[in-house]
BALO-433286 format. One line per field, with one value per residue: x, y, z of N, C-alpha, C in turn; residue number from 1. Coordinates in nm, 2 decimals, padded with zeros to 4 digits. Example, Ala and Ser with C-alpha at 12.3 -4.5 7.8 and 13.67 -1.06 7.14 Angstrom:
<sites>
n_u <- [01.32/01.28] $
n_v <- [-00.57/-00.22] $
n_w <- [00.78/00.71] $
ca_u <- [01.23/01.37] $
ca_v <- [-00.45/-00.11] $
ca_w <- [00.78/00.71] $
c_u <- [01.32/01.29] $
c_v <- [-00.33/00.00] $
c_w <- [00.78/00.79] $
n <- [1/2] $
</sites>
This chain:
<sites>
n_u <- [02.11/02.05/01.83/01.74/01.55/01.49/01.39/01.25/01.07/00.89/00.53/00.21/00.05/00.15/00.41/00.72/00.88/01.13/01.32/01.65/01.87/02.14/02.43/02.35/02.36/02.12/01.78/01.48/01.29/01.40/01.52/01.32/01.20/01.43/01.44/01.19/01.17/01.22/01.12/00.89/00.71/00.68/00.48/00.30/00.47/00.48/00.26/00.17/00.38/00.28/00.04/00.15/00.26/00.08/-00.16/-00.17/00.06/00.01/-00.28/-00.48/-00.35/-00.26/-00.46/-00.64/-00.78/-00.68/-00.49/-00.39/-00.45/-00.19/-00.11/00.04/00.12/00.10/00.01/00.04/-00.14/-00.46/-00.79/-00.98/-00.80/-00.75/-00.98/-01.00/-00.81/-00.96/-00.89/-01.04/-01.35/-01.69/-01.76/-01.75/-01.53/-01.24/-00.95/-00.72/-00.61/-00.53/-00.33/-00.03/00.18/00.33/00.38/00.51/00.46/00.41/00.17/00.15/-00.01/-00.23/-00.07/00.19/00.42/00.56/00.78/00.87/00.98/00.91/00.72/00.62/00.31/00.21/00.02/-00.28/-00.19/00.06/00.24/00.22/00.37/00.67/00.83/00.72/00.70/00.94/00.93/00.73/00.73/00.97/00.87/00.68/00.81/00.97/00.73/00.69/00.91/00.91/00.70/00.80/01.00/00.87/00.73/00.94/01.01/01.20/01.15/00.94/00.67/00.58/00.42/00.30/00.51/00.79/00.98/01.34/01.67/01.93/02.09/01.88/01.69/01.81/01.68/01.66/01.90/01.83/01.76] $
n_v <- [-06.53/-06.35/-06.16/-06.05/-05.88/-05.85/-05.72/-05.90/-05.90/-05.71/-05.70/-05.66/-05.63/-05.66/-05.63/-05.85/-05.97/-06.12/-06.32/-06.33/-06.57/-06.48/-06.53/-06.62/-06.74/-06.78/-06.68/-06.75/-06.82/-06.90/-07.12/-07.27/-07.32/-07.47/-07.68/-07.84/-07.85/-08.10/-08.31/-08.53/-08.38/-08.18/-08.10/-07.96/-07.75/-07.60/-07.53/-07.33/-07.18/-07.07/-06.97/-06.76/-06.60/-06.55/-06.52/-06.39/-06.19/-06.08/-06.07/-06.04/-05.95/-05.97/-06.08/-06.13/-06.35/-06.53/-06.65/-06.88/-06.85/-06.84/-06.82/-06.53/-06.52/-06.62/-06.88/-07.07/-07.28/-07.16/-07.25/-07.08/-06.95/-07.19/-07.25/-07.01/-07.08/-07.27/-07.53/-07.70/-07.82/-07.70/-07.84/-07.86/-07.98/-08.00/-07.91/-07.88/-08.07/-08.24/-08.14/-08.11/-07.93/-07.64/-07.30/-07.07/-06.75/-06.36/-06.18/-05.85/-05.64/-05.60/-05.51/-05.62/-05.87/-06.09/-06.36/-06.67/-06.96/-07.32/-07.64/-07.99/-08.04/-08.25/-08.27/-08.16/-07.90/-07.66/-07.67/-07.93/-08.06/-08.16/-08.06/-07.81/-07.63/-07.49/-07.32/-07.19/-07.06/-06.87/-06.68/-06.60/-06.46/-06.28/-06.13/-05.99/-05.86/-05.70/-05.52/-05.40/-05.25/-05.08/-04.95/-04.81/-04.64/-04.71/-04.85/-04.82/-04.80/-04.71/-04.60/-04.87/-05.01/-05.16/-04.97/-05.01/-05.00/-05.06/-05.29/-05.44/-05.47/-05.51/-05.69/-05.79/-05.94/-06.25/-06.53] $
n_w <- [00.51/00.21/00.02/-00.31/-00.50/-00.84/-01.18/-01.41/-01.68/-01.88/-01.97/-02.18/-01.97/-01.72/-01.52/-01.47/-01.19/-00.99/-00.73/-00.61/-00.44/-00.19/-00.36/-00.58/-00.92/-01.05/-01.06/-00.83/-00.99/-01.25/-01.14/-01.08/-01.33/-01.42/-01.28/-01.34/-01.63/-01.85/-01.68/-01.52/-01.47/-01.68/-01.87/-01.69/-01.62/-01.85/-01.90/-01.67/-01.74/-01.99/-01.89/-01.75/-01.92/-02.14/-02.02/-01.79/-01.83/-02.08/-02.15/-01.94/-01.70/-01.36/-01.20/-00.87/-00.85/-00.99/-00.86/-00.60/-00.25/-00.03/00.26/00.32/00.09/-00.28/-00.51/-00.82/-01.02/-01.00/-00.96/-01.09/-01.30/-01.46/-01.57/-01.72/-01.91/-02.02/-01.95/-01.78/-01.71/-01.57/-01.37/-01.11/-00.97/-00.82/-01.00/-00.97/-00.78/-00.93/-01.04/-00.98/-00.94/-00.83/-00.85/-00.66/-00.55/-00.52/-00.55/-00.63/-00.72/-00.98/-01.18/-01.12/-01.03/-00.85/-00.88/-00.73/-00.66/-00.68/-00.64/-00.64/-00.54/-00.23/-00.03/00.15/00.23/00.17/00.39/00.46/00.26/00.17/-00.04/-00.14/00.06/00.15/-00.08/-00.06/00.20/00.19/00.00/00.18/00.34/00.20/00.13/00.38/00.42/00.19/00.28/00.46/00.38/00.16/00.39/00.52/00.34/00.13/-00.07/-00.38/-00.53/-00.86/-01.14/-01.20/-01.15/-00.97/-00.81/-00.86/-00.81/-01.06/-01.02/-00.85/-00.56/-00.21/-00.01/00.28/00.54/00.60/00.83] $
ca_u <- [02.06/02.04/01.74/01.74/01.44/01.52/01.33/01.26/01.02/00.76/00.47/00.15/-00.07/00.21/00.57/00.73/01.00/01.20/01.42/01.80/01.91/02.26/02.49/02.33/02.36/01.97/01.68/01.42/01.20/01.49/01.56/01.19/01.23/01.54/01.41/01.10/01.20/01.28/01.10/00.77/00.61/00.70/00.34/00.23/00.57/00.48/00.10/00.20/00.46/00.20/-00.05/00.21/00.30/-00.07/-00.31/-00.13/00.11/-00.06/-00.41/-00.58/-00.29/-00.23/-00.59/-00.63/-00.87/-00.60/-00.40/-00.42/-00.38/-00.11/-00.10/00.08/00.21/00.02/00.04/-00.03/-00.26/-00.57/-00.93/-01.04/-00.71/-00.72/-01.10/-00.98/-00.79/-01.03/-00.83/-01.11/-01.51/-01.75/-01.86/-01.72/-01.41/-01.11/-00.86/-00.56/-00.59/-00.46/-00.23/00.02/00.27/00.27/00.46/00.48/00.47/00.39/00.12/00.15/-00.13/-00.27/00.04/00.31/00.42/00.68/00.78/00.95/01.01/00.80/00.75/00.50/00.24/00.18/-00.10/-00.37/-00.13/00.21/00.31/00.27/00.44/00.81/00.90/00.65/00.70/01.07/00.94/00.60/00.80/01.03/00.77/00.61/00.93/00.99/00.63/00.71/01.04/00.87/00.60/00.89/01.08/00.77/00.68/01.05/01.03/01.31/01.10/00.83/00.58/00.56/00.37/00.27/00.61/00.85/01.14/01.46/01.83/02.01/02.10/01.81/01.70/01.84/01.55/01.75/01.97/01.70/01.82] $
ca_v <- [-06.51/-06.22/-06.17/-05.94/-05.85/-05.81/-05.71/-05.99/-05.88/-05.63/-05.74/-05.58/-05.60/-05.72/-05.64/-05.97/-05.98/-06.27/-06.32/-06.39/-06.57/-06.48/-06.46/-06.71/-06.68/-06.78/-06.66/-06.86/-06.88/-06.99/-07.26/-07.37/-07.37/-07.57/-07.83/-07.93/-07.93/-08.27/-08.39/-08.60/-08.24/-08.07/-08.03/-07.86/-07.65/-07.54/-07.48/-07.24/-07.07/-07.01/-06.87/-06.64/-06.54/-06.50/-06.47/-06.28/-06.11/-06.00/-06.02/-06.04/-05.90/-06.06/-06.09/-06.20/-06.50/-06.64/-06.71/-06.91/-06.80/-06.93/-06.73/-06.38/-06.56/-06.67/-06.97/-07.10/-07.24/-07.17/-07.31/-06.97/-06.96/-07.33/-07.23/-06.90/-07.10/-07.35/-07.66/-07.80/-07.80/-07.65/-07.97/-07.81/-08.04/-07.92/-07.97/-07.86/-08.17/-08.35/-08.08/-08.11/-07.85/-07.51/-07.21/-06.96/-06.58/-06.25/-06.07/-05.71/-05.57/-05.69/-05.50/-05.63/-06.02/-06.14/-06.50/-06.73/-07.11/-07.40/-07.76/-08.08/-08.07/-08.38/-08.30/-08.05/-07.77/-07.67/-07.69/-08.07/-08.08/-08.10/-07.99/-07.71/-07.57/-07.40/-07.22/-07.08/-06.98/-06.77/-06.58/-06.52/-06.38/-06.17/-06.04/-05.91/-05.75/-05.55/-05.43/-05.32/-05.15/-04.96/-04.86/-04.71/-04.60/-04.78/-04.94/-04.75/-04.82/-04.60/-04.65/-04.97/-05.13/-05.14/-04.88/-05.09/-04.98/-05.14/-05.44/-05.50/-05.43/-05.60/-05.69/-05.78/-06.05/-06.36/-06.66] $
ca_w <- [00.38/00.15/-00.08/-00.37/-00.62/-00.98/-01.30/-01.54/-01.80/-01.89/-02.08/-02.19/-01.86/-01.60/-01.48/-01.36/-01.12/-00.93/-00.63/-00.62/-00.28/-00.19/-00.45/-00.71/-01.07/-01.13/-01.00/-00.78/-01.12/-01.34/-01.08/-01.10/-01.49/-01.47/-01.20/-01.40/-01.77/-01.87/-01.57/-01.52/-01.45/-01.81/-01.94/-01.61/-01.61/-01.95/-01.89/-01.58/-01.83/-02.04/-01.83/-01.68/-02.05/-02.24/-01.94/-01.69/-01.88/-02.22/-02.18/-01.86/-01.58/-01.26/-01.14/-00.78/-00.86/-01.10/-00.78/-00.48/-00.13/00.06/00.40/00.27/-00.04/-00.38/-00.59/-00.96/-01.08/-00.94/-01.04/-01.19/-01.42/-01.52/-01.63/-01.81/-02.03/-02.08/-01.94/-01.70/-01.73/-01.47/-01.28/-00.98/-00.91/-00.79/-01.08/-00.88/-00.70/-01.03/-01.13/-00.84/-00.96/-00.79/-00.83/-00.53/-00.62/-00.46/-00.63/-00.52/-00.79/-01.10/-01.28/-01.04/-01.02/-00.79/-00.93/-00.67/-00.71/-00.64/-00.63/-00.63/-00.37/-00.23/00.06/00.14/00.25/00.16/00.51/00.45/00.14/00.16/-00.18/-00.15/00.20/00.15/-00.14/00.00/00.32/00.14/-00.06/00.27/00.41/00.09/00.16/00.50/00.38/00.12/00.33/00.56/00.25/00.15/00.50/00.52/00.22/00.04/-00.19/-00.41/-00.68/-00.94/-01.27/-01.21/-01.15/-00.83/-00.85/-00.84/-00.87/-01.17/-00.95/-00.82/-00.43/-00.13/00.12/00.40/00.57/00.68/00.87] $
c_u <- [02.04/01.94/01.73/01.62/01.49/01.41/01.34/01.21/00.92/00.68/00.36/00.06/00.03/00.38/00.63/00.88/01.05/01.30/01.51/01.83/02.09/02.34/02.48/02.33/02.21/01.88/01.60/01.33/01.30/01.50/01.43/01.16/01.30/01.51/01.31/01.10/01.26/01.25/00.95/00.65/00.59/00.56/00.29/00.34/00.51/00.33/00.11/00.28/00.37/00.06/00.02/00.23/00.19/-00.16/-00.30/-00.04/00.07/-00.21/-00.50/-00.50/-00.30/-00.34/-00.59/-00.69/-00.78/-00.52/-00.45/-00.38/-00.33/-00.05/-00.08/00.15/00.08/00.08/-00.04/-00.03/-00.39/-00.70/-00.94/-00.94/-00.71/-00.90/-01.07/-00.94/-00.85/-00.96/-00.92/-01.28/-01.56/-01.84/-01.79/-01.61/-01.31/-00.98/-00.72/-00.51/-00.50/-00.35/-00.14/00.14/00.26/00.41/00.40/00.55/00.41/00.31/00.07/00.03/-00.12/-00.15/00.19/00.32/00.57/00.72/00.90/01.01/00.91/00.81/00.64/00.44/00.19/00.05/-00.17/-00.30/-00.02/00.28/00.34/00.33/00.58/00.89/00.85/00.68/00.81/01.03/00.81/00.64/00.87/00.96/00.68/00.69/00.95/00.86/00.66/00.80/00.99/00.76/00.71/00.96/00.98/00.75/00.82/01.09/01.18/01.28/00.98/00.78/00.52/00.51/00.37/00.40/00.70/00.98/01.26/01.57/01.81/02.02/02.03/01.79/01.72/01.76/01.62/01.82/01.86/01.78/01.72] $
c_v <- [-06.39/-06.24/-06.04/-05.96/-05.79/-05.81/-05.82/-05.96/-05.79/-05.69/-05.65/-05.54/-05.61/-05.70/-05.76/-05.93/-06.12/-06.22/-06.39/-06.41/-06.58/-06.44/-06.58/-06.66/-06.70/-06.71/-06.77/-06.91/-06.93/-07.10/-07.34/-07.40/-07.50/-07.70/-07.89/-07.92/-08.04/-08.36/-08.44/-08.47/-08.13/-08.04/-07.93/-07.75/-07.56/-07.49/-07.34/-07.15/-07.03/-06.95/-06.77/-06.55/-06.47/-06.48/-06.37/-06.18/-06.01/-05.96/-05.99/-05.96/-05.99/-06.03/-06.18/-06.34/-06.55/-06.71/-06.78/-06.89/-06.86/-06.84/-06.58/-06.41/-06.61/-06.80/-06.99/-07.24/-07.22/-07.22/-07.21/-06.97/-07.07/-07.29/-07.11/-06.97/-07.24/-07.51/-07.75/-07.73/-07.75/-07.74/-07.97/-07.91/-07.97/-07.98/-07.98/-07.96/-08.26/-08.24/-08.02/-07.99/-07.72/-07.40/-07.09/-06.84/-06.47/-06.16/-05.95/-05.64/-05.64/-05.63/-05.57/-05.77/-06.01/-06.29/-06.56/-06.86/-07.19/-07.55/-07.86/-08.10/-08.17/-08.40/-08.17/-07.91/-07.78/-07.70/-07.84/-08.15/-08.05/-08.03/-07.83/-07.61/-07.47/-07.26/-07.15/-07.02/-06.86/-06.68/-06.50/-06.42/-06.25/-06.08/-05.93/-05.82/-05.63/-05.46/-05.35/-05.23/-05.02/-04.87/-04.74/-04.61/-04.60/-04.83/-04.85/-04.84/-04.73/-04.68/-04.80/-05.09/-05.07/-05.08/-04.94/-05.00/-05.08/-05.28/-05.49/-05.44/-05.52/-05.60/-05.68/-05.92/-06.13/-06.47/-06.77] $
c_w <- [00.31/00.02/-00.15/-00.48/-00.71/-01.06/-01.39/-01.67/-01.78/-02.00/-02.07/-02.07/-01.73/-01.62/-01.39/-01.31/-01.04/-00.83/-00.64/-00.47/-00.27/-00.33/-00.58/-00.84/-01.14/-01.01/-00.94/-00.91/-01.20/-01.25/-01.07/-01.25/-01.52/-01.40/-01.29/-01.57/-01.76/-01.75/-01.61/-01.50/-01.56/-01.85/-01.82/-01.60/-01.75/-01.96/-01.78/-01.67/-01.92/-02.03/-01.79/-01.85/-02.12/-02.15/-01.88/-01.76/-01.98/-02.20/-02.07/-01.68/-01.47/-01.16/-01.03/-00.78/-00.94/-00.99/-00.65/-00.34/-00.05/00.15/00.28/00.14/-00.14/-00.44/-00.74/-00.95/-00.97/-01.02/-01.15/-01.32/-01.50/-01.59/-01.72/-01.93/-02.09/-02.07/-01.84/-01.76/-01.60/-01.39/-01.15/-00.89/-00.92/-00.89/-01.05/-00.83/-00.78/-01.11/-00.99/-00.85/-00.88/-00.79/-00.75/-00.58/-00.50/-00.56/-00.58/-00.59/-00.95/-01.22/-01.25/-01.00/-00.98/-00.80/-00.79/-00.77/-00.67/-00.66/-00.63/-00.48/-00.37/-00.09/00.02/00.16/00.18/00.24/00.52/00.35/00.13/00.06/-00.19/-00.04/00.19/00.05/-00.11/00.10/00.29/00.06/00.06/00.34/00.33/00.11/00.27/00.49/00.28/00.18/00.43/00.49/00.22/00.28/00.52/00.44/00.14/-00.06/-00.23/-00.50/-00.73/-01.09/-01.30/-01.22/-01.00/-00.88/-00.79/-00.91/-00.99/-01.13/-00.87/-00.64/-00.33/-00.02/00.27/00.46/00.65/00.73/00.87] $
n <- [1/2/3/4/5/6/7/8/9/10/11/12/13/14/15/16/17/18/19/20/21/22/23/24/25/26/27/28/29/30/31/32/33/34/35/36/37/38/39/40/41/42/43/44/45/46/47/48/49/50/51/52/53/54/55/56/57/58/59/60/61/62/63/64/65/66/67/68/69/70/71/72/73/74/75/76/77/78/79/80/81/82/83/84/85/86/87/88/89/90/91/92/93/94/95/96/97/98/99/100/101/102/103/104/105/106/107/108/109/110/111/112/113/114/115/116/117/118/119/120/121/122/123/124/125/126/127/128/129/130/131/132/133/134/135/136/137/138/139/140/141/142/143/144/145/146/147/148/149/150/151/152/153/154/155/156/157/158/159/160/161/162/163/164/165/166/167/168/169/170/171/172/173/174/175] $
</sites>
């Protein structure tokens, strides 16, 4: 498997990137959107897209507390970001238990977010959720590969964005 990072969009506060697997025509983020458009989870999809564009992209940036830690990866939504957009009350319940859709990503900084794909979480951990596990594990692999590329000075962060060639950066061959 060959993984490539490409730039998707630059917003006021955050640069968005995604990953492409092998020779796919779609990024993992585009696959996520396509999978959940016109599905039982379309409301949750639109809420995640609104969080990305309005909260993360334009107003607040990719703040750490907006994301759920999933080992070396991150997931949306978190309780904090749902409170930020006033979707929930402060009654100490976990609204993400009733929000089964997860988008897995890598928060590099408040200005850099690499979007993957996601799925419907059916258990307490992504490892026990068949629809989420491959997407979370992919982003964990991408995280490790990015650290290696930065260490080898093959990938740099400049002016709050990843320095990428026009066709993206190939991370490595994964098995």
